N, C-alpha and C positions, 0 to 999 in steps of 0.2 A: 919600510921595505921587507927586512927581515920577519915583521911581526905576519906578513904576508903568506912569506915560504911556510913558519911554522901553523899557521892556519890552514896548510893545503897541504902539507905531511901531516896533520892529524885527520882531516879528512881522509886519506890514502889510507889512514892506518883503522881507522872507525872499520870502512870500507871491505880490507882486505880482513878483516874482523869476521862481517859477515859474510864470511865464504863458509858454503857448505861441503863437507865428500862424501855424502849421502849419495850412496846409487838412486836413479830415477826410473822405472818398471822401463823397459824399451819397449816401443808402441808395438798393438797388437798385429802380428802381420794378416793380412789382407783384410783391413780395415778399412770402409768408406764412407767417411764422414758425409758428403755431399746428399746421401738418402736420410738423413738425419736434420741436415741445415736446410735443405727444402729450396736448394739450387734448380733444382729441377731438372729435365734433360734424359737421359736414357736410366742414369741410377733412379729414379725417382719411381720406376714398377714398384720394388719390392718397400717401400715405404712405409708398408703397413706389417712388414714382416720387421724381427730383432736379430741381430745376430749376436746378441747379449746375451750368457748361459742365464737362465732361472735360477735363483736358491729360494729352495723352498724354506720356509720359515720354520713351519712345524718337525722340519727333518731335523735327526739330532743322530746322526750314525756314533755306534759304539766307538769308532776309532776317531770321530771328530774332536773328542775331550782331551784322546792323547789315552793313557793307563787310565784303566775303570779303579776306581775306590783310594786315587794319587791328589792329594791334595795341588790345586795350580798357583799356590800365591806363597810367598819366602817374606818373613816379615824380617826388619833391620831395627839396632839398637839405633837412637839419635845419633845423625850427625856420622854414622858407620854405613861401610859398604862393605865386609864384612860377614860373608856368609855364618851364621851359627852352626854348630855344631850340629843341633837338633835340625836341622835342616837337608843334611846331607841323605838323609834314609828318601826327600821328597826327591830331590838331586839326582841320586842312584837311578831309582826306579823310573822316571823323567829318561833320563841318558838313554839305559836300557830299550825303553821302547822307541824314544829314537832312533840306536844303533841296529834297530829289527827291522822298524821298518824307514828306510832310507829314503823311500819317496818322501816321506811327511818333513813338514817345517814345523818352525815355533818363533812367534814373537816373542822376547824378551822386556816387559813392557816395567820402566825403572817409576817408582812416584815419594816422592815426599810429604812430609805433613808444609802446614804453610808459614812455619820459621825458616825465617833467613830471607836474601833474595830470589827474584826470579832468576835471574842469571846461574845464581849459586845450586838455586833447588836443581834445574835441568841439571847440571852439571852432574850433580849428587845422585840424581834419580838415573842418570847414564854411567857411573860406576858402579851401583847397584848392579844393575843390566850388564854390563862387561863380567861382573866378577859371579853373577850367576853363569855365564855363556862360559866363560873361562872353567867354570867345575862339571860342568857337563861336556866337559869337553877332555876331563882331563879323567871321565869317566870313559867315554869311547865315544859319547855324538859329535859329528861333522857338523865344522864350526862352517863350513856350506849350509845346515839346515837351522841354521839358526840365525834370528835378527834382533838383533838388541837396540830397544829404543827407547825415550827418556819421555811420559809427560810433568817432570815434578811436582806443582803442588794443583794443577791444571787438574787433575781426577780423582777429586779425594774419594775415598773409600766410604768415610764416617766424615758428617757437617759438626761442627764447633770446633771449639778451645781446648778441650777438656786433654791432660794426659793418655785418658783412653782410644780418645778422635785420632789423637796426634800418632796413635801404635801403630791401630789401625791405615796408617795413614802412609806409612813407610815402610815401602813391599814393590815386590816383582813380584807381577802373575806371567803367570807363561800360558800364551794362547796359541794354540793349534791350529794350521789354516791346511 
């Protein structure tokens, strides 16, 4: 009987650990899914029309990439989430750009090399993204403009198991939206 209670308690702890505090996007106001699901009725009159804004693949506005001529990748040492002094200029320029463009936002994508467990690498990637977030906000960017996410080892910049490949994968990429 005691074994059963321990199993239930262990299962509850595992499920509690699977929870996420990631904010999901709110539903789009005025969206109507019946026109796209084929349920018919009066809504199907506009079935050939899309309410989704189309993105032009060839369109690359100067402001879409953030500040011109500034790197968008910050590299880290092995097993570290400390922003190196050599990247402070990059952080400063992106923070000033965000401060001057309050309507812009960025996604900070934390990455790791393949060494370590999947869970460890996801946590390390998140710590790296959060470290860049703190650095940006200390210089003047608004916390509301920044989203920090981790991809761990899932999106390598370089393939292979050499130190050069590992070094290229230990990074945070700054992506403007």
